[in-house]
Structures are given as structure tokens and as C-alpha cells.
N, C-alpha and C positions, 0 to 999 in steps of 0.2 A: 339502588345499585350499591353493592358492598364496597367498602373502602379498598383502594388499590393494595395489592400485595404482589410484588413484582419479582420475577426470576431474571437474574442477569447471568448470561453465559459468557464467562471469560473475565480475566483480571489483568488484561494488557492495558495500554494507555486509554483505550476507548471505554473499557469496562470500569476502570477505577474512577475516571472523572464523571461518568454517568452515576455511579454509586454515590459519589460525593454530593452531586446535585440533588438526588432523590433524598438523601439524608437531610440536606438543608431545608427541603420542603416538607419534611416530616412524613415522607412516603415509605411505607414498609417494603423491604426487599430482602431477598436472599441472593448471594452471589457465589457461583461455583467456578472453581479453577482446577483444571486437571493436573496442573503442575504443583510444585511445593512452594512457589513464591510468585509474586506479581512480576509484571514486565513483559509477558507474552513474547513477541518476536525479538525483543531486546534483551532477553535473558540468555546469555551465552551458555551453550551446552544444556539448554533447558531439558530436563528429564522427560518431558512429555513428547519430545522428538519433533516439535513443531517449529522451533526457532531456526532461523536461517542466517543468523549473524556469523560472520567469519572473524577470525582472531584479530585481524588488522582493521576491521571496519570502523570508519568514522562516518557519522551521519552527513548527508549532503545538504541538509537544511541548517541554517545558522541558528545559534542559540536564541537570538532575538525573535525569530519566527516560530520556534517550536515550544517555547515555554508557556505554561498555563497562566491565565490572566491573574489569578490571585495567589500564585506561588512561583515567584521569579526564580529562575535558575541561579545558582551561586555565581557571584561576580568573578570567581576564579575560573569559570568555564571558558574554554577557547571559543572561537567563532564556530568551529565544527567539532563537537565533542566526540570522543571515542565511545564505543557502545557500552563500556563499563560505566562511564559517567552518566549516560542516559538511563541505564538500569538503576543506578544509585539514586538518580533524581526521582524516578517513579517510586522507589521504595520510600524515599523521604516524603514524598507527597502523601502516600498512604499513611505513614506514621503521623504526619502533621495534622491530618484531618481525622485521625482515629478510625480508619476504615478497615484495618486488618482483621479485627475480631469478627467482622461480618462476612468474611470470605471463608468458604469451605474449601480448603486446599486438598488436593488429591482426589477430588470428586468432580466428575464430568457429567454432562447431560447426554444420556444415551438415546433418548427419544422424547420428542415434544409433539403433542397433538392437541388441536382445539377441543374444548369441552363446552358444555352448556354454561359454565361459569367463567370461562376464559381459556386456560391452558392446563393440560395434565402433563406433568414432567416426570419422566423416569430417569433416575440417577444411576451412575455406574455402581453404586453401592447396592442396588436392587430396590431401593426405596422409591415410592411414587408420591409426588406432592402436587397440590393444586395451587394455581396462581391466577390472578385476574389478568396479568399482562406478562408478556415475554419480551425481553431485550436480548437481541443477538449481537454479541460483541466478540465473536470468535476469530476475527481477523480474516484476511484473504491472501496472505503470503505464507501459507503453510502446506498447501497441496501442490507439489511441483508438477509442471506440465513438461513432459519429455517428448521430443519429436520421435516419430516412428520411421526410422530410416530403413529402407530395403537393405537386405544383406546381413552379414554377420561381421562384428568387429572383434578382432583378436586382442585388442588392448582393453583398457578400462574406460567405461563411459559412465559419468555421473552427472547429476544435476548440481547446479551451484548451491542449491539448498543444503547439500551434504558437504560442501567445501568448508574446511576449517582453516587450513593453512597449506603451504606447498608440500607438506609431508603427511597430511591427514585429510581424508581417508586413504589417499593414494600418494605414494612417493613420486614427486614430479621433478625432482632435481636430475638434470641430465637427460630428461625425456623430451620427446617431440609432442607438444601439447597444442590442441585446438580448443579455443574458447568460442562457443557459438553464441552470437548475440552481441548487441551494442548498446544495451541498457547500462544503468549505473553499476550493477553487480558485475556484469561482464567486463566493464572497463577497469574496475578496481582489481578484479582477479587477474585480468590480462596484464595490467601494469605491474602487479606484484610478481607474476611469474616470468616477466620478460627480461629481468636482469640477466646479464650474460653468465653469471655464476649459478643461475637457477635452471630454467628450462634450456635444453639444447637448442630448441627452436620454438618460438611462440607464434602461433597463427591465431587470427580472429576471423571467423567465418560469419558472413552476414548476407541476408537477402537484398538489403538496400543500405545505402549510406545514411548516416545521421549527422546532425549538427552537434558537435561536442562543445559544451558551454564551460567557461572557466568558473571557478568558485569565487574569484575576486574580480572586481572592477575598480581600477584606480585605488587599490589598497583597501577597499571596503567589500565585505561579504556581498556577493552579487544580489542575493535575494532581499537585502536591505534596501536596495534602490529600485525595486520593481515599481511599475506604474501603479498609482493608487486606483482603487476600484471606481472612483467617480469619473475617471477619464473614459470617454467613449472607446469601446473595445477595438474598433478598427483603427482608431488613432493610436491607441496604445500598442497594438500589434505592429503597425507600420514602424513606429519609433523603436520598438524592441528588436524587430528584425534588422533594421538598419544598424543599430548599435552592435548586435551580435556579429554581423558581417564585418563591421569595422574592427571589432576586437580580435576575431579569430581568422578572418580572411577565408580563403578557399580551402575546403577540406583536402582537395587533391594536393595542396602544397605540403601536406604532412604524409603523403602517400596513402591517403584514405580515399574510398570511393565518394564521388560527389553525391549528395542527397538529391532525391527526386522530388523534394518538397521544400517549402520555405522554413526558415527557423520558426520555432514555436508551433509547428504543425504536428509535432509529436511530443509525447511526454519527455521533458528535458533529460538529456544524458549529460551529466555534470562530472567533470574529472579535472583534477589539478595536474595529473601525470600523463594521461593517455596520449595527448597530442605530442608531448615531448618524446615519449617512448617511441611513438610511431615515426616521428620525424627523425629520430636517431637511428632508425633501422632495426630497433629491437622487436617491433611488432610487425608481422607480415600479414597482409590482408588476403582473404580468400572469398570467393563467391559462396553461394549456398551449397551445402552438402547434398549430393544426389543419391549416393549409394556407399555402403561399407563393404569392403572385400578384404578380410583379414586385417592387416595393418594399413592397407591402401584405402584412402578416402577419396572417392571420386566426386568431382565437383560439377556444378551446373554448366560450366563453360567448356567441359570436355577434358579438362586437365585433372591431375590427381597429385596427392601428396601422401607421404608416409607419416603415420602418427601412432603414438603409444597411449595417449590419454585424450579423451574428449570431455570437456566440461560444458554442459548445456545450461547457459544462463537464459532460459527460454520462458521464463514467467511462471505464473501460478493459475490454477483454476479456483474460482469461487466455489466453495462447497459448504453445505449445511447437512452433515451426515445424520443429524438428529431428526430431520424431517423425512417422513415417508414419501415415496414418489407420488402417491395419489393426491398429495396436498397441493401440487402445482406451485411449489415454493422454491424451485431450483432455477438457475440461469438457463436461458434457451441455448440452442445449438450454436449461436453466434457469440456466446459469452456475454449476452446482454442481460441486464437486470434493472430495468427502470423502476424508480421509486419516487413517490411524492417527497420532495425536498431531500432526496437520497436517504429517506428514513422509513417510509410507509408504503406498503403495497396496497393500492386503492382497493377497497372492498374486503380486505382482510383485517378484522378488528383485533385490537389489543396485541399487535405484533410490531416491534420496532427494531430496525437495524441501525447500529451505531458505528460510525467510522467506515462504512462500506463504500469507499470512494478512492479513486486515484487522484489525490488532491495535490495541487501545485501551489505553493512550494512544500506544504507539509500536511501529513495526516495526523500528527501527534496530538494536536489540540482541536481536531475537527469535532469529535464527539463532545468536547467541552461546550462548543457552541450549539450543537444539536440538542444537548440535554436541557438547554433553556426552553425549547419548545416542548420536549417530552415532559418535563416536570410540571409545567403549567397545564398541559393537557390532562395529566393524571390528577392534578390538584383541582381541576375544574375551572381554571381562570382563562383557558384557551380552548377554543372550539375549532375542530377541523371544518373545512368547507365540504359540501356534498361530494359524494364519490365522483360524479360526472365532472365536477369542477377540479377535483384533485387530478383526474386523468388529463384534463385540458392543460392545467398548469404544469404537470409532469412532462408532457410532450413538448411544451414550449421551453421548459428548462433544459431538456435533453438537447433540443435543437440549438439552444443558445450556448451551452457549455461544450458540446461536442463538435460544433460547426467548424472550428478552426483546425481540427485534427483529421488526419487521414484515417480511413476505415481500417481498424485492426482490433484484435481481442484486447490489446493492452489499453485501448482508449474508450472502451464501452462504459466505464464508470468515471471518466475524467471530469474534474471540476477545477475551476479557478477559485482558490480558497477565499481571497478577498472579496470577489464579486458574490460568491455564494453566501458569505456571512452577511453582507449588506442586504441581500435578497431575503435571507432567513429572518433577519430582524424585522423586515417589513411584513413578512408573513405572520410572525408572532404578534405584532401590533394589530394586524387585521383580524387574527384569530381571537385576540383578547376583546376586540370590539364585537365580534360575533357572539362571544360568550356573554358579554354584558347585555346584549340585545336579545338574548335567548336563542342564539343560533341562527 
């Protein structure tokens, strides 16, 4: 078998830490990034059009949780850095480990197909190259999912992906605005627009209530005091749910709809401002939108409101536009994409997905952990289990990680970061033993 020569798609946080690991193991690779800089989603006004950070965005994960193992964030960083600080941190990581010269900027992967030797990759430059292995690190927060409402809207309807600030791409000052959704982006944008000097009236439309979690607990960033992964899941869940209810009380106390599920049964919605804004009467809750009729927005409870702008914070689709449809490498109709250790599609050789998870509390350093398995596999010191065993393990992992969440497209790739990493290290050790014993 020829020595590995790897193609890495993307130079966001997952791509750069994967490249760093392969370089450490002496594994040859090329890295392609459609933009003119690293950072991916954290590159504000990224010219590739895929970044969704808005001007005021601060990350909801604390610095202690998001930093790479061997490259600590600056001590000057606050608990929850601004997106410009995160981008600078990624740039510094690339410079520190000498990764920039190996990245082909302004070059994307237009098409990737399996070949007899691995993968044939066609670039946006028109060039075609051959690789033994393909690493997909193109992210999954760049293809916005917009609801298909019946009727016509006479105002402006945008996805949160396009939101920059209250004046761009749509002037929202003095307007009647509906933010759709109650995830983290929805809460940030709604809180920003709800000041009385900004939107004339700020609504939030949601199909169901959610638990809004604080960023701090007793003066400490909340994710610093998460239950360690060695505590049994049910015990940790029970303790966490009780603590959340004690900290925030009933959602209806803030004028919000009561959730139909327990805390931690959904991907966390974290906000320092949303509850205060709602409790102060600056945010007005609406049920789901049923139909659009000019400026009239008709709701599922039979009522209606007038609106000028609708901002849909309704999530993203996982997409791999470089794979042809006949390869069967796309998510199913339920937005599911099961993978062995969230990395490998059983039975598909030499293809690896990095950072393709909705990881709690953070996705920033997920690929850093996954790259430990990848590098050892490519170096020959780790061996995968048989395909049938991969499928069995994958199904068990899916049941374990998804079991606490209600069924929804946003939860199909959910993992608990701490428990995932413990399990991943066990699999690496098992795979190294398989490699030593000849598979």
C-alpha cells in the first residue's frame, strides 16, 4: 500500500488542528480553503460567503473549554471571547505550528470521487489530483435552512446566517421584527434587537418552549462546572436538571412558554440577556408561524401580528456539495448522518469527517481529539474493527448520545464532548491493540 497522501477540505478549526496532527505524524497532506484566510465560520465577513458570525457575537463556550490542548488561549481572554478574538486565536495557532504554507487559499474542492487508489479530487482551479485519503472538514453551519411558509410576505425575510447587525443587511430600527427560533443565535439576535431604541416591537416565534440556561453559576462560567464524564449519565442528568430549575425557575415567570421537555433534553440555549429582556417586557412571544399574508403574519393559535422583518434562526443543513448523489454520502431525509465515532462511514474506505457533530459544550476542539485516531490509523499504529463491528458500535453510540434528547433535526449529530472523548480514547487503545496483534 502506498504511503498516505491526504486531501483536507477546509481550514476552519477542524481542518487546521487535523493538519497539525498529520504533520506531527509525518503524514503528507494538501489542504484547500476556498477563502483567503483560516477561521471558517469564525471569520467575520468571510469572502467565501459561508461565515455566519454577526458583529456582536461572543462564543457561548468558555475559554477554558474551547482552547486546544497544546496551545492555550491568551490569559487576557475573557470567559466568553468575542468572535474577533476566536479568529485571532486560530490564526495564531496556524502561525505557531507553521501550517499556513501548506494551505492553498482561494481554492475549493469542486468534486471528490473514489478511485482505485483512494480519491480523485477536482479543484475549483480546474486541476484534478489523486489522494489516498480524504478528510472532510467543511463545517455544517454554512447552508441555511429556511422554513417554507405558505403565502407571500411583503416585508424582508432573511436567515440569521445573513444577519450582521441591526442595520445590515436590513434596517431594523423602528421596525416590527419577528425572530423565529429559540436557539443561541435566535436569543442573541432577539436580545440585541429588543432594546426600546431599536425595534419598534420585537417578537420571538417558537413551536415549543425551551430552557434558557445562564452563562454563569455562582460567578463561574457554567460549563466549567459541568459533571465529569465518569459520573453515570442518569445521575449527572438528574443533578444538572435540578440545578437548572433552581437557578432559572419556571420559564413562564419570564413570560416565556413552558418547555414540554426536561432541561438538557435539547441542545442548550444559553443567554445572559434573553431572560432579562423577556421579563422586562421587551421580548414578546408568539407561537409558530402558519402563513404569511402581506405584512400580516398568521399564527398557529389563530391570532396574527403585523411585521416588517422576519429573521429565521432555523438552523442549517449538513451538505457535501463535492459528492455526487450516486455516492450515497449525503444525510438522509431526517437529517441523520450516523458515523463510527462520528468520523467514519462504515464500509467507505479512506474517507473521514472531522468535527461533524453538535458537540456540547464545544465543537472547537472536537477534531483535535478525533485527529488522534485518524493520524494513528494512517500511520498504521491503529486498526479499525471489522465493518460489522463498526456498525454495532455506531448504533450503540447513537443510542447513548441521542437518548436524552427529543427527536429533531438539530439533535441528529449531538454528542456529549466529555463522554465522547473518554470513549474515543478507549477506542484508540483498542485499535492500537488490534494493530499490534495484526488486526
